[in-house]
matplotlib code that plots the C-alpha trace (Angstrom):
import matplotlib.pyplot as plt

x = [0.0, 1.5, 2.0, 2.0, 3.5, 1.9, 4.5, 3.9, 6.4, 6.8, 7.9, 7.0, 4.7, 3.8, 4.5, 7.1, 8.9, 8.6, 10.6, 12.9, 14.1, 14.5, 16.6, 18.7, 19.3, 20.4, 22.8, 24.1, 24.5, 26.4, 29.2, 29.6, 30.3, 27.2, 24.9, 22.8, 19.9, 16.8, 16.5, 14.1, 15.1, 12.8, 13.3, 12.1, 12.2, 9.3, 8.4, 6.5, 9.6, 9.3, 5.4, 6.7, 9.3, 6.6, 5.2, 4.7, 4.4, 4.8, 1.9, 3.2, 0.8, 1.3, -0.5, -2.9, -3.8, -2.6, -1.1, 1.8, 2.6, 5.8, 6.7, 9.3, 12.0, 14.7, 16.0]
y = [0.1, 3.2, 5.9, 9.8, 12.7, 16.0, 18.6, 22.3, 24.7, 27.2, 30.8, 29.7, 32.0, 30.3, 27.5, 29.7, 30.5, 26.4, 25.8, 28.7, 27.5, 23.7, 24.9, 26.7, 23.9, 21.7, 24.2, 24.7, 20.7, 20.8, 23.3, 21.5, 18.2, 16.5, 14.9, 17.8, 15.7, 17.4, 16.3, 16.9, 16.0, 15.5, 15.4, 11.8, 9.2, 7.8, 4.5, 3.2, 4.1, 1.3, 2.1, 5.8, 4.8, 2.4, 5.2, 7.9, 11.4, 14.7, 17.0, 20.5, 22.8, 26.3, 29.0, 26.6, 24.8, 21.7, 23.5, 21.1, 17.2, 16.0, 12.4, 10.5, 8.6, 7.5, 7.6]
z = [0.1, -1.3, 1.8, 0.9, 3.0, 3.6, 4.5, 5.4, 3.2, 6.1, 4.5, 1.1, -0.9, -4.0, -6.4, -8.0, -4.7, -3.5, -7.2, -6.7, -3.1, -4.5, -7.6, -5.4, -2.9, -5.9, -6.8, -3.5, -3.6, -6.5, -5.3, -2.3, -3.8, -3.4, -6.3, -7.1, -6.6, -4.6, -1.2, 1.7, 5.3, 8.3, 11.9, 12.0, 9.3, 8.1, 9.9, 6.8, 4.4, 2.3, 1.6, 1.0, -1.7, -3.3, -5.2, -2.8, -2.9, -0.9, -1.0, 0.0, 2.1, 1.0, 2.6, 4.2, 1.2, -0.5, -3.6, -5.2, -5.5, -5.9, -6.5, -4.3, -6.3, -3.6, -0.2]

ax = plt.figure().add_subplot(projection="3d")
ax.plot(x, y, z, "-o")
ax.set_aspect("equal")
plt.show()
């Protein structure tokens, strides 16, 4: 059974702002010798990680409403 995550995008104004922040994080990762892949770290690892990785998505809450869906493609 696929499990999805719902995350609040604190400090994000709209979808364009979310995309800008994510692009900046990818660029910073490349500059620091990383893979350049988008990563989102959470305080706690999902307890049902296998189900999240089996087709799960992050649903982003922006300004109190679910505004975006982003597929989770790997750990």
